[in-house]
C-alpha positions as a Python dict, from the first residue, in 0.01 Angstrom:
ca = {
    (1, 'X'): (0, 0, 0),
    (2, 'X'): (-173, -283, -176),
    (3, 'X'): (-425, -290, -460),
    (4, 'X'): (-762, -190, -321),
    (5, 'X'): (-614, 57, -69),
    (6, 'X'): (-824, 357, 33),
    (7, 'X'): (-686, 653, -162),
    (8, 'X'): (-810, 919, 83),
    (9, 'X'): (-635, 752, 375),
    (10, 'X'): (-308, 710, 188),
    (11, 'X'): (-277, 1036, -4),
    (12, 'X'): (-416, 1271, 263),
    (13, 'X'): (-193, 1114, 528),
    (14, 'X'): (113, 1147, 302),
    (15, 'X'): (23, 1510, 229),
    (16, 'X'): (-19, 1607, 594),
    (17, 'X'): (302, 1428, 699),
    (18, 'X'): (497, 1603, 424),
    (19, 'X'): (348, 1940, 523),
    (20, 'X'): (508, 1870, 861),
    (21, 'X'): (838, 1812, 677),
    (22, 'X'): (837, 1444, 765),
    (23, 'X'): (1013, 1226, 511),
    (24, 'X'): (768, 971, 371),
    (25, 'X'): (852, 663, 165),
    (26, 'X'): (551, 499, 4),
    (27, 'X'): (579, 124, -43),
    (28, 'X'): (398, -122, -267),
    (29, 'X'): (334, -466, -126),
    (30, 'X'): (278, -597, -479),
    (31, 'X'): (539, -686, -738),
    (32, 'X'): (549, -344, -902),
    (33, 'X'): (532, 18, -795),
    (34, 'X'): (194, 98, -957),
    (35, 'X'): (-112, 30, -747),
    (36, 'X'): (-482, 89, -800),
    (37, 'X'): (-695, 199, -508),
    (38, 'X'): (-1051, 102, -433),
    (39, 'X'): (-1172, 416, -614),
    (40, 'X'): (-976, 309, -926),
    (41, 'X'): (-712, 580, -883),
    (42, 'X'): (-366, 459, -980),
    (43, 'X'): (-65, 574, -781),
    (44, 'X'): (303, 497, -803),
    (45, 'X'): (486, 400, -484),
    (46, 'X'): (841, 510, -412),
    (47, 'X'): (960, 152, -351),
    (48, 'X'): (850, -210, -341),
    (49, 'X'): (840, -405, -17),
    (50, 'X'): (1119, -651, -96),
    (51, 'X'): (1360, -363, -164),
    (52, 'X'): (1304, -190, 173),
    (53, 'X'): (1198, -465, 413),
    (54, 'X'): (1533, -451, 593),
    (55, 'X'): (1544, -71, 624),
    (56, 'X'): (1448, 108, 942),
    (57, 'X'): (1180, 378, 954),
    (58, 'X'): (1049, 599, 1236),
    (59, 'X'): (695, 471, 1187),
    (60, 'X'): (514, 213, 978),
    (61, 'X'): (177, 347, 853),
    (62, 'X'): (-79, 128, 677),
    (63, 'X'): (-374, 286, 493),
    (64, 'X'): (-696, 85, 485),
    (65, 'X'): (-953, -1, 225),
    (66, 'X'): (-900, -376, 240),
    (67, 'X'): (-807, -655, 479),
    (68, 'X'): (-585, -804, 207),
    (69, 'X'): (-289, -669, 406),
    (70, 'X'): (-328, -963, 649),
    (71, 'X'): (-234, -1202, 367),
    (72, 'X'): (108, -1039, 318),
    (73, 'X'): (327, -1244, 552),
    (74, 'X'): (622, -1008, 505),
    (75, 'X'): (413, -717, 632),
    (76, 'X'): (278, -918, 926),
    (77, 'X'): (636, -1016, 1019),
    (78, 'X'): (753, -656, 989),
    (79, 'X'): (469, -539, 1214),
    (80, 'X'): (574, -796, 1477),
    (81, 'X'): (937, -682, 1448),
    (82, 'X'): (849, -313, 1484),
    (83, 'X'): (630, -386, 1785),
    (84, 'X'): (898, -598, 1956),
    (85, 'X'): (1129, -296, 1938),
    (86, 'X'): (861, -55, 2059),
    (87, 'X'): (867, 123, 1722),
    (88, 'X'): (568, 330, 1616),
    (89, 'X'): (293, 162, 1416),
    (90, 'X'): (-23, 314, 1269),
    (91, 'X'): (-317, 183, 1068),
    (92, 'X'): (-655, 316, 961),
    (93, 'X'): (-988, 173, 845),
    (94, 'X'): (-954, -203, 776),
    (95, 'X'): (-574, -204, 812),
    (96, 'X'): (-565, -245, 1195),
    (97, 'X'): (-663, -605, 1113),
    (98, 'X'): (-292, -659, 1043),
    (99, 'X'): (-215, -570, 1405),
    (100, 'X'): (-475, -821, 1521),
    (101, 'X'): (-330, -1093, 1299),
    (102, 'X'): (20, -1009, 1421),
    (103, 'X'): (-101, -1057, 1780),
    (104, 'X'): (27, -722, 1905),
    (105, 'X'): (-295, -571, 2041),
    (106, 'X'): (-321, -761, 2369),
    (107, 'X'): (-468, -524, 2628),
    (108, 'X'): (-432, -216, 2405),
    (109, 'X'): (-706, 21, 2293),
    (110, 'X'): (-761, 14, 1919),
    (111, 'X'): (-1027, 101, 1663),
    (112, 'X'): (-1110, -22, 1314),
    (113, 'X'): (-1379, 43, 1054),
    (114, 'X'): (-1718, -7, 1226),
    (115, 'X'): (-1839, -367, 1209),
    (116, 'X'): (-1488, -510, 1173),
    (117, 'X'): (-1400, -523, 1542),
    (118, 'X'): (-1352, -904, 1529),
    (119, 'X'): (-1020, -833, 1354),
    (120, 'X'): (-882, -657, 1664),
    (121, 'X'): (-778, -979, 1838),
    (122, 'X'): (-681, -910, 2199),
    (123, 'X'): (-764, -539, 2190),
    (124, 'X'): (-1003, -332, 2395),
    (125, 'X'): (-1214, -153, 2135),
    (126, 'X'): (-1165, 218, 2191),
    (127, 'X'): (-1433, 485, 2179),
    (128, 'X'): (-1240, 752, 1989),
    (129, 'X'): (-1211, 798, 1615),
    (130, 'X'): (-834, 783, 1663),
    (131, 'X'): (-675, 583, 1943),
    (132, 'X'): (-309, 584, 2043),
    (133, 'X'): (-205, 328, 2302),
    (134, 'X'): (168, 304, 2355),
    (135, 'X'): (341, 267, 2019),
    (136, 'X'): (22, 187, 1824),
    (137, 'X'): (-217, 437, 1662),
    (138, 'X'): (-538, 326, 1492),
    (139, 'X'): (-827, 512, 1331),
    (140, 'X'): (-1173, 424, 1199),
    (141, 'X'): (-1185, 520, 831),
    (142, 'X'): (-1175, 771, 545),
    (143, 'X'): (-1363, 1047, 728),
    (144, 'X'): (-1115, 1030, 1017),
    (145, 'X'): (-804, 1061, 801),
    (146, 'X'): (-720, 1423, 884),
    (147, 'X'): (-747, 1348, 1257),
    (148, 'X'): (-534, 1035, 1208),
    (149, 'X'): (-264, 1214, 1009),
    (150, 'X'): (-243, 1502, 1256),
    (151, 'X'): (-206, 1251, 1541),
    (152, 'X'): (84, 1091, 1352),
    (153, 'X'): (248, 1432, 1314),
    (154, 'X'): (207, 1484, 1687),
    (155, 'X'): (354, 1139, 1760),
    (156, 'X'): (652, 1195, 1530),
    (157, 'X'): (744, 1561, 1577),
    (158, 'X'): (523, 1706, 1851),
    (159, 'X'): (208, 1901, 1928),
    (160, 'X'): (339, 2238, 1812),
    (161, 'X'): (409, 2113, 1461),
    (162, 'X'): (76, 1928, 1451),
    (163, 'X'): (-104, 2249, 1554),
    (164, 'X'): (81, 2450, 1289),
    (165, 'X'): (0, 2200, 1015),
    (166, 'X'): (-363, 2184, 1131),
    (167, 'X'): (-388, 2562, 1107),
    (168, 'X'): (-233, 2572, 759),
    (169, 'X'): (-466, 2289, 653),
    (170, 'X'): (-765, 2481, 799),
    (171, 'X'): (-819, 2195, 1041),
    (172, 'X'): (-708, 2370, 1362),
    (173, 'X'): (-1034, 2284, 1539),
    (174, 'X'): (-955, 1917, 1491),
    (175, 'X'): (-667, 1883, 1733),
}
């Protein structure tokens, strides 16, 4: 996360992933662990980027709210590294811009917050609110967060767990 992140996209996604018993490590791209979202809500990340940049995770998820992520060269490099290994990547709202900057969207379907499609360099703009093409999942924005998070559960641990979490979350009609 970075200052200006979209709180709904970050916190709801974390909540749904943890309901699926998926271990989540939140990471600050700034110098400290405390970050302030675009709605002025302050959160504390589990770690800072420089401390975990060499660790391996099952999926890298970037909440949106700002395109400032594209200015973090360490994140852009990490995205390229994950993609070169075929590792799972996910971003929502403005954050898929990082994938465009990293040059990993060539020929893939992707979505971004409406009106920001120019940031999806090389992609075919998808028609869904959540698009998964190969190892990359993207979603359009705050209102699509539950759909996005449930897709990530499905990608990480399967449809049955996603369906169970959706039912517990009263979102079973969403998947």
